[in-house]
C-alpha distance (Angstrom), angle and dihedral (degrees) to the residues before:
residue distance angle dihedral
M1 . . .
I2 3.78 . .
S3 3.79 115.8 .
V4 3.80 108.2 -140.1
S5 3.80 91.6 -177.1
K6 3.80 92.6 51.9
L7 3.78 95.1 47.0
L8 3.78 100.8 39.9
C9 3.80 101.6 29.6
G10 3.81 104.4 24.2
L11 3.83 93.3 -121.1
D12 3.80 110.1 167.6
A13 3.82 118.4 -134.2
E14 3.79 138.1 -178.1
S15 3.82 90.0 -108.4
D16 3.83 96.6 58.6
G17 3.79 92.4 103.8
L18 3.80 94.0 42.9
R19 3.80 94.7 46.7
Y20 3.82 106.8 29.1
D21 3.82 105.3 16.0
A22 3.81 84.9 -118.2
A23 3.80 102.5 124.0
D24 3.81 93.6 125.7
D25 3.81 90.5 57.6
S26 3.82 95.6 48.5
T27 3.79 127.0 93.0
E28 3.83 92.4 -156.2
P29 3.84 126.2 88.8
Q30 3.80 105.7 -99.7
I31 3.80 133.5 -126.5
T32 3.79 86.2 -143.7
E33 3.78 133.6 -6.9
E34 3.80 95.4 -130.1
R35 3.78 138.0 42.6
Q36 3.78 110.4 -80.9
R37 3.78 118.4 -88.7
R38 3.82 95.2 -177.5
P39 3.80 127.7 48.8
V40 3.76 127.5 -95.0
V41 3.81 103.3 -119.0
V42 3.78 124.1 -140.5
W43 3.81 109.1 -156.3
N44 3.78 113.2 -161.1
T45 3.78 93.5 -153.9
T46 3.81 93.4 -172.1
K47 3.78 140.8 0.7
R48 3.79 89.6 -141.2
C49 3.81 118.6 106.4
N50 3.79 137.6 168.5
L51 3.83 91.0 -140.1
Y52 3.82 133.4 51.8
C53 3.81 108.1 -140.9
E54 3.80 118.4 -167.0
H55 3.83 94.2 -134.6
C56 3.83 100.2 40.8
Y57 3.81 108.0 146.3
A58 3.82 90.5 -160.5
A59 3.83 92.8 52.5
A60 3.82 87.4 -132.7
D61 3.80 122.2 -170.2
Q62 3.79 140.2 171.1
T63 3.81 96.1 -86.8
G64 3.80 102.8 52.0
A65 3.79 126.5 -153.9
P66 3.82 125.6 -55.4
G67 3.80 113.6 -109.9
E68 3.80 100.2 19.9
L69 3.80 115.6 177.8
S70 3.80 112.0 -81.0
T71 3.79 124.7 -133.3
A72 3.81 90.1 -96.5
E73 3.79 91.7 48.7
G74 3.79 89.4 46.7
T75 3.79 93.8 54.4
A76 3.82 89.3 46.3
L77 3.81 88.4 53.0
I78 3.80 90.4 51.1
D79 3.81 90.5 51.0
D80 3.80 87.9 50.1
L81 3.80 91.9 51.3
A82 3.79 92.1 46.7
D83 3.81 91.7 50.9
F84 3.80 89.5 51.7
G85 3.80 92.2 51.7
V86 3.81 99.1 -112.0
P87 3.84 106.8 171.2
V88 3.82 99.8 -157.7
V89 3.79 137.5 21.8
L90 3.79 116.7 -161.4
F91 3.80 111.9 -155.0
S92 3.79 106.0 -145.2
G93 3.77 140.0 149.1
G94 2.96 150.5 130.9
E95 3.76 82.5 -48.8
P96 3.83 110.3 -31.6
L97 3.80 92.6 -160.2
V98 3.80 90.3 71.4
R99 3.83 86.8 70.9
E100 3.78 109.3 91.5
D101 3.81 90.7 -154.1
L102 3.81 96.0 54.5
T103 3.81 94.4 107.8
E104 3.81 89.9 49.6
L105 3.81 91.4 50.7
V106 3.81 92.4 47.7
A107 3.82 90.5 51.3
Y108 3.79 90.7 48.5
A109 3.81 91.9 52.2
A110 3.79 92.0 48.0
D111 3.81 91.3 50.5
A112 3.82 90.1 47.8
G113 3.80 91.2 55.5
V114 3.82 96.6 -110.2
R115 3.81 110.8 127.7
P116 3.83 107.8 -119.9
V117 3.82 119.8 -145.5
L118 3.79 131.4 166.7
S119 3.80 138.7 -134.3
T120 3.80 111.9 -163.0
N121 3.79 142.5 154.0
G122 3.80 85.8 -125.8
T123 3.78 96.4 -137.3
L124 3.83 94.3 112.1
L125 3.81 95.9 45.6
T126 3.78 113.4 114.3
R127 3.78 125.5 174.8
E128 3.81 89.5 -104.9
R129 3.80 93.1 50.5
A130 3.80 92.2 46.0
R131 3.82 91.8 49.3
A132 3.82 91.8 49.9
L133 3.80 91.6 50.4
K134 3.79 92.2 48.1
E135 3.81 91.8 48.8
A136 3.82 88.3 49.3
G137 3.80 88.9 58.6
L138 3.81 104.9 -94.3
Q139 3.80 108.2 160.5
Y140 3.79 103.0 -169.1
A141 3.81 141.8 5.9
G142 3.79 120.4 -153.2
V143 3.80 109.8 -160.4
S144 3.80 119.3 -160.3
V145 3.80 116.5 -130.9
D146 3.79 117.5 162.7
G147 3.77 104.9 -172.3
L148 3.77 143.4 -33.2
P149 3.84 115.0 -45.7
E150 3.80 102.1 -76.3
R151 3.81 96.7 43.8
N152 3.81 94.9 38.8
D153 3.80 92.8 51.8
R154 3.81 92.2 47.8
I155 3.82 91.8 49.6
R156 3.80 91.7 46.3
G157 3.79 96.5 44.0
E158 3.79 97.6 -125.9
D159 3.80 133.1 93.9
G160 3.78 110.5 -128.2
A161 3.80 94.5 23.0
F162 3.82 91.9 122.2
D163 3.79 94.7 53.0
A164 3.82 91.3 44.7
A165 3.81 91.3 50.8
V166 3.81 91.8 50.4
R167 3.81 89.5 50.3
G168 3.80 87.9 51.7
I169 3.80 91.0 51.0
E170 3.79 90.5 49.6
A171 3.82 90.6 49.4
C172 3.81 90.4 54.8
L173 3.79 93.4 46.7
D174 3.82 90.8 47.6
V175 3.82 91.3 59.7
G176 3.80 93.9 42.9
L177 3.82 97.8 -105.6
K178 3.82 112.8 149.6
T179 3.79 106.1 -115.6
G180 3.77 136.0 -175.9
L181 3.78 143.7 176.5
R182 3.82 126.2 -102.5
Y183 3.82 113.5 -161.6
T184 3.81 127.3 175.9
I185 3.81 109.8 -154.1
T186 3.83 120.6 -140.1
E187 3.80 136.1 143.5
H188 3.81 86.8 -87.0
N189 3.81 95.9 66.1
V190 3.80 111.6 12.1
D191 3.81 91.0 107.4
D192 3.83 91.0 59.2
L193 3.81 96.6 53.9
A194 3.81 99.0 97.4
G195 3.80 92.1 40.7
V196 3.80 92.6 54.1
V197 3.81 91.2 49.1
D198 3.79 91.4 49.7
L199 3.79 92.6 48.6
L200 3.80 96.2 46.9
V201 3.79 94.0 45.2
D202 3.80 85.1 59.3
V203 3.82 89.0 50.7
G204 3.81 89.6 52.6
V205 3.81 104.2 -99.8
D206 3.80 114.3 141.4
R207 3.82 102.7 172.7
F208 3.81 123.3 73.1
C209 3.82 125.4 -179.4
F210 3.79 115.4 -168.4
Y211 3.80 116.5 -162.9
H212 3.77 127.6 -158.4
L213 3.81 111.7 -138.7
D214 3.80 112.6 -95.5
Y215 3.77 118.8 -160.6
G216 3.80 101.2 -117.3
G217 3.80 130.1 116.0
R218 3.81 111.6 -16.8
G219 3.81 87.4 -12.9
A220 3.81 87.1 76.7
D221 3.80 89.5 56.0
I222 3.82 92.6 59.8
A223 3.81 99.3 41.4
D224 3.81 86.5 120.8
V225 3.83 90.0 68.6
D226 3.78 93.9 49.0
L227 3.78 112.4 118.4
A228 3.79 115.6 -92.3
P229 3.82 114.4 -119.1
E230 3.81 95.3 -98.3
A231 3.82 91.8 47.4
T232 3.80 89.5 48.0
R233 3.78 89.9 52.2
Q234 3.80 90.5 51.1
A235 3.82 92.5 48.6
V236 3.80 91.3 51.3
T237 3.80 90.6 47.0
D238 3.81 90.1 50.9
L239 3.80 90.7 50.2
C240 3.80 91.6 50.4
D241 3.81 90.7 49.4
L242 3.80 92.0 46.1
T243 3.79 92.1 50.5
R244 3.78 92.3 51.1
E245 3.81 91.7 46.6
Y246 3.80 91.2 54.3
H247 3.78 92.4 47.4
D248 3.79 91.9 47.8
A249 3.81 86.9 53.9
G250 3.82 91.0 52.7
E251 3.83 97.0 -103.1
E252 3.79 107.8 131.7
I253 3.79 98.2 -155.9
E254 3.79 118.3 165.6
T255 3.80 114.0 -135.0
L256 3.79 125.5 -174.0
L257 3.80 135.9 -176.5
V258 3.80 119.4 -145.6
G259 3.77 134.9 -171.3
N260 3.82 106.4 19.9
Y261 3.78 118.8 70.7
A262 3.80 92.2 -170.4
D263 3.81 77.3 86.2
A264 3.82 88.3 71.5
G265 3.78 94.1 59.5
Y266 3.77 91.9 41.3
L267 3.82 93.3 52.4
V268 3.80 89.1 56.0
E269 3.80 90.2 50.4
Y270 3.82 91.9 45.1
A271 3.80 92.3 49.6
D272 3.81 92.1 47.6
R273 3.79 89.0 52.7
E274 3.82 99.7 40.5
L275 3.81 106.9 24.6
G276 3.79 106.1 24.8
T277 3.77 139.6 -105.4
D278 3.81 97.3 -71.4
R279 3.80 92.4 57.5
A280 3.79 91.4 44.2
R281 3.80 90.2 52.2
L282 3.83 91.4 51.9
I283 3.80 91.1 47.8
R284 3.80 90.9 51.0
R285 3.83 90.5 53.3
H286 3.82 91.5 51.0
L287 3.80 91.1 49.1
E288 3.80 92.5 49.2
R289 3.82 88.3 55.8
N290 3.80 90.1 46.8
G291 3.80 88.9 59.7
G292 3.80 105.0 -144.2
D293 3.79 128.5 -104.0
P294 3.84 107.4 12.7
T295 3.82 100.7 -156.5
G296 3.79 110.8 141.6
E297 3.80 92.5 3.6
R298 3.81 118.9 51.3
I299 3.80 98.8 13.4
A300 3.79 128.8 51.1
D301 3.78 136.9 167.8
V302 3.78 136.1 -147.7
D303 3.79 113.8 -163.0
P304 3.83 127.0 -145.7
V305 3.81 94.1 -85.8
G306 3.82 96.5 43.1
N307 3.81 103.5 -94.5
V308 3.80 113.0 146.1
H309 3.81 117.5 -134.5
L310 3.80 132.9 -167.8
T311 3.80 91.5 -123.0
Q312 3.79 131.6 -4.9
F313 3.80 90.9 -104.1
W314 3.83 96.2 53.9
Q315 3.79 97.8 73.6
G316 3.79 94.1 148.3
Y317 3.80 95.3 75.1
S318 3.81 132.8 48.2
P319 3.81 131.5 177.4
G320 3.82 92.1 -157.6
N321 3.80 150.3 -32.7
V322 3.80 127.0 -100.3
R323 3.80 89.9 -136.0
D324 3.81 87.3 66.6
R325 3.83 103.6 34.3
S326 3.78 136.0 7.9
F327 3.77 117.3 -90.1
G328 3.79 89.9 -116.5
A329 3.82 92.4 53.3
I330 3.80 91.0 51.0
W331 3.80 94.4 45.2
T332 3.79 96.0 49.3
D333 3.82 96.2 43.7
E334 3.79 101.0 109.5
S335 3.79 91.6 173.1
N336 3.79 80.0 89.8
P337 3.82 101.6 94.0
L338 3.80 96.7 -150.6
L339 3.80 93.5 49.1
A340 3.79 91.0 47.6
G341 3.79 91.8 44.9
L342 3.79 93.6 52.8
R343 3.79 90.1 53.0
D344 3.79 90.6 53.6
R345 3.77 97.1 33.2
E346 3.81 99.2 132.7
E347 3.82 90.7 79.5
R348 3.81 91.7 45.5
L349 3.80 100.8 48.6
T350 3.78 114.0 111.9
G351 3.79 138.8 -163.1
A352 3.81 119.1 10.4
C353 3.82 91.2 -7.6
A354 3.81 94.2 60.3
D355 3.81 96.0 69.3
C356 3.80 101.4 23.0
A357 3.81 116.6 138.7
Y358 3.82 88.4 -136.8
R359 3.79 96.9 49.0
D360 3.82 91.4 113.8
V361 3.81 93.8 55.5
C362 3.82 96.3 38.3
R363 3.81 106.6 28.9
G364 3.75 91.7 -158.4
G365 3.79 100.9 -52.9
S366 3.80 120.3 -118.9
R367 3.77 113.2 10.8
L368 3.81 89.3 -170.5
R369 3.81 92.3 58.4
A370 3.82 89.2 46.4
L371 3.80 90.2 52.2
S372 3.80 92.2 46.0
A373 3.79 94.0 48.8
H374 3.81 101.2 37.0
G375 3.81 107.6 15.6
D376 3.81 88.9 -118.7
P377 3.82 123.7 97.4
F378 3.81 90.6 -151.1
A379 3.79 97.2 50.5
P380 3.83 121.1 105.9
D381 3.79 118.8 -71.7
P382 3.83 106.0 -110.4
K383 3.82 88.8 -143.9
C384 3.80 94.7 65.5
Y385 3.79 107.4 121.7
L386 3.80 100.8 178.6
T387 3.79 115.1 122.8
D388 3.79 123.2 -116.3
A389 3.81 88.8 -108.1
E390 3.80 92.0 52.6
R391 3.80 91.7 48.2
A392 3.80 89.9 50.5
G393 3.78 87.3 49.8
A394 3.79 99.4 -177.8
E395 3.81 97.5 136.3
A396 3.82 96.3 39.1
M397 3.79 92.7 45.7
R398 3.80 91.7 53.1
R399 3.80 90.5 53.9
I400 3.79 100.8 35.5
G401 3.77 103.9 27.9
G402 3.77 125.1 -136.4
A403 3.75 141.7 -161.9
E404 3.80 92.7 -83.0
H405 3.81 94.8 49.9
R406 3.77 94.9 45.6
T407 3.79 89.6 55.9
G408 3.78 91.5 47.8
E409 3.81 95.2 -109.1
S410 3.77 125.9 125.5
S411 3.80 118.1 -115.4
A412 3.78 87.2 -138.7
D413 3.82 93.5 58.8
């Protein structure tokens, strides 16, 4: 995740230590005081869902997957994650609220010292359910809304899904549970982005996570409606402008971009253009600490039947199953060539990524999109929207400074 509000507006957040190793500079209580050393783990607790979203990376449906982890296996997984030092477990799905034991699992994670958060479509959240989850120790609920009512309901395959999700958001806010929006941007809903933000700010939401489409699950089936690079660039520009407008008006909304680390390079360029070189230089330092695309390093996924994945979107490949080996043993086994390669990807990146001035803050972007588009996990991400001049970076690097220039090397070498 890249925090637009932190980088452009200086808004402190509880993840500053986790994401930027900047806990000492933040006024907010921190998830952790230092940049994460272990991955955040998304646990797809079930493949079952009451909706049928067109972009669902888990390809969820109403029947679920045979052999999903039981309550006992789930608590054993949480113990495993706690022993490995995982800072956060994100309960996801499918729709995690269809599991009757979700509150029990959340409480178990909280007691084990693993911060529990939730990703949900929100339609099953009542005030009673939200209160129980909060009392169990849930720290945050991210509710997926993908447009204003007509577009959202078409994308999510259910009339009334928008209104039900907003009721779920209101239920969380009523019981004091921190709640935010999750929004996957495609051609189908990009025009609703500002309207959804305006509406939910009025409801009381102050955290907005905007996801680029990754080509996993049903997301791969709609790659043809993914935004083209220039349209992506415009959407990111609009989000940056919108964030600044809200902050200038005194609304401290938190906005984040997820799933395309070309955003990192672009935010430096945007700041240099709109806010000046000093701000751009500070943003670049934060992004260097953040470390670029986290696939196979700072993000991991466990699917409903226990398979480990390199990111929640890359469900088609697994280096192992937690029923056979501990999560830690799977995650640290660099005899796996793909896992090892992703952790040393800078020397494997090809094409435009190989010589990009922002390689150290992007690290090639989505390896899943590269694989989907080119059949090579180290090929360029087709969603990169930086210009050739920005990738070359000579002028910006002279003004802003970067890893290459501070070590005396040329970004063009």
